[in-house]
N, C-alpha and C positions, 0 to 999 in steps of 0.2 A: 559741780554736779550736775549741769547739764549736760556739758562735755560726755560725763559718766553714762547719763540717761539715754543720750541720743545713738551712744556707742552702744550700747544695752538691746536699743529699737533696733537697730540693723544688725547686732548678732542676731534677734530674733527673726525678723524678714529672713535673714541666709540660714538657719536656720528650721523656717517654715518651707523656703523656697526648698532645700535639702533634703526635707521632709516628702515633700511633693515627688522630689525627683526621685528618691527612696521608693513610694508608692509607687510611681512608674517602673521602675527598673522590677522590681516586686511584681507585679502586674504580666511585664512581658514576659519574665523569668518562669514565670507560672505556664506562658503560652508557649517556651519552645523544647520543653520535654515532650509536649504533646505534638509541635512540629517535630523534631528529636525521633519518636516513634514513626512518622509517618513516612518520613523520609530512609528510616532505615526499612520499612518494609515494602515499597518504594525500589530499592538498592538491592533487595530480597527476589521479588520477582523482575527485575530487569538482569540480575543475573541467571536464574533461571533460563530466561527466556536469553542470553549469552549462548549458556553450556548445550542448548536445543538446537539452536541458529547453529552453533560449530559442529554438532553431533550431524545435523542436517547435510551442511558443508561438507564435512567428510564422505559421507554417503555418496554424496553428489558426486566430488573428484574422483570417489573409484567407480562409479556405474558408469563416468565420462571416458575412464582409461581404459576400460572392457569396452566402450563402444569405442574409441577410436581403436584396440585392436582388433575387433571384429572388422569394420572399414579397412581396415590394412588387409586385415587377411581376406574380406571380399575383394578389393584389389587387385590384391597377388595372384586369386582363384579366376576372377575374370579375365588376365592378363596370360594367364596360360591355359583359357581355354578356350581366348581369342586367338595365341597360338597354335593350338590344337585345329581349332575350326580353321584357318589360313591352311592348315597344313593338308585338311581333309578336302579342301576345296582345289587343293593343287593336284593331290593324288587325282579325285574326281575329275578336272580338267585332262588329266592326263590318260587315265582310260577311256575318258570317251573319246580324247583322239586316236586312240590307241587303235579302238573297236572299226572291225572292219565291217559295214553292216553293206545291207543288200539297199542299191539305187535303181530306185523304177526304172528311169528313163532308159538304161542302159541294160537292166533286166541283165546284172552283171553283180559281183559283188565289188564294192568300193574299196580301191586301194587305201592306207591308212594316209596318205598325203590328202586325201580330199580333206577338207574341211567339213567340219559335223555341221555345217548348218545349209550344205547343200542337201542334206536328208531329210526331204518334205514329209514322207509318212512318219519320221524319226525324229522330227523336228519340236514336236508337242513336247513326245516324253521323255526327251534331253531337259526341254527348257523347264520341266515338274522337277525331273530328280533333280538338274541343278537349283531349284530354287528350293525344294525339299532340305537338302542338304546345306543349302543356307541358311533353313529357319524362319523362310517369307512366308510359306504355304503349308497348311495342316497336310498332315496325310493325304496322298492321291487316294481317291477312291472312285470307282466306276468310269476310270479316266482310258 
């Protein structure tokens, strides 16, 4: 009989322990729905942020593509303008070298073989014209 009583007491202790454990699990399970709701809400917020970020990324990528195209167009236009500028410089230099100008030292017209730099009265004007076409000086005024 003592054995049965001991066995019954042990079973009772196990039941009490299991009841405590069950109560702990029930208390924990009450907290989980709250946590689950919280995590679902956080998941929704993060999903919305992700969509916003993806939208902004797509817009930024389109903007970058447009800007890269604009840069390429401007670089091409710049190269073309540089070529035109070189052509204008060559034309101007050739025209200035072909001019027949008055040389005050000889009191005569100077042949085209004479370097342009020997024309002292015209030197300043030629230099200003050359610089003006090179884009280094503002329009000539009162000179």
